[in-house]
N, C-alpha and C positions, 0 to 999 in steps of 0.2 A: 775705509773716506777719509781725511784731512779736514779737523773741523776751517770750514770755513772754505769749505767744496761742494761745486750743490753738483749735481746726481739731474737730467734734463730726459724724458725717457716720454716717447713723440708712438703711442699710441694709430698710427697712422698712417697707413700699409700707401704704397704709392701707386699714383696709377693706372689700371689697367690699359693696357693700345690694342683699341681693335683695331681688325683691317682692314683697310679700306672705309679707314669713320671719314667725315669730313666733317669740316667746324663752320660753323654756320653763323654770319652776324645774324644776332637776332634786331638790330636798331638798325638795318638797313631792309627787313624784305618790309612786310606788305602788309600792315596791321593783323592783329595774329588775334583767338578767342582762348580766350583761358580757362582751361580747368583748374580747381579747388577739392581735392576729396580729404575734405578733415575725416581719421582714425579718433574722433572721437574723446581725448587725454579734454585732459584739462586744463584750458588755456594753449592745446591748436590751433583751434580757429582767432583772435590775438595774433597769434605770430604769419597766421595765411595771412592778414588784413593786412599784416605790415608788409607782409609781402608782396602780394597786390597790390595794396596804392604803391611802392618801392617799380615796382614795373612799371606803375603806368607813366608812372612821373619818367619808364629810363626809353621805353618804345612805345609804340603806339599799339594797342592794346583795344583793341569792337569790341569785342562786352563779353564781364565770366564768369560761367556755368557755377556751381556752389553746389560738393554731394557728398554729403559724411553719415558714416555708418552706423551703424545701426550700437559698436562699441570697440572699444580697441582690440579685444578678444578677436571682434569675427572677423571674416572676411569680407567684403565688399561688395554686393546683392547684384544678380547682376544688371538688371535695367540700370544702377547708379554706375556701374561697366557702359553703358552700353550708352547709354546717355553721354557719359565724358567725351566715347571713343568719335564722335558725330556729334555735338554740338566743340568741342573741344579742338584745334592745332596743337599746345601741349596742356599735362597736365601736372599740377604739382601737389604733391601726396605727402604729407603732415604730421607730426607728433609733436608734444610738448610735458606738462609738467607743471 
């Protein structure tokens, strides 16, 4: 490489197309119940709170159900997944450090 040149490498894969997938606008929907699954990594709760606040400012959210895994190396327990499935229209799961 010559001096002054920059090589950019993007690790992002192109989005996969799903046959029959439809795009829905959340802003035009009825109020939604939001589920949050925290993986228990440090700062995940702060990241998720920012996402919740951003969504609440953008779309109608009637409720937020928050659940936390026992630790990042553990799967979510079935009762946590059942709660989220029963009480949320969609779920955000996030990790942070």
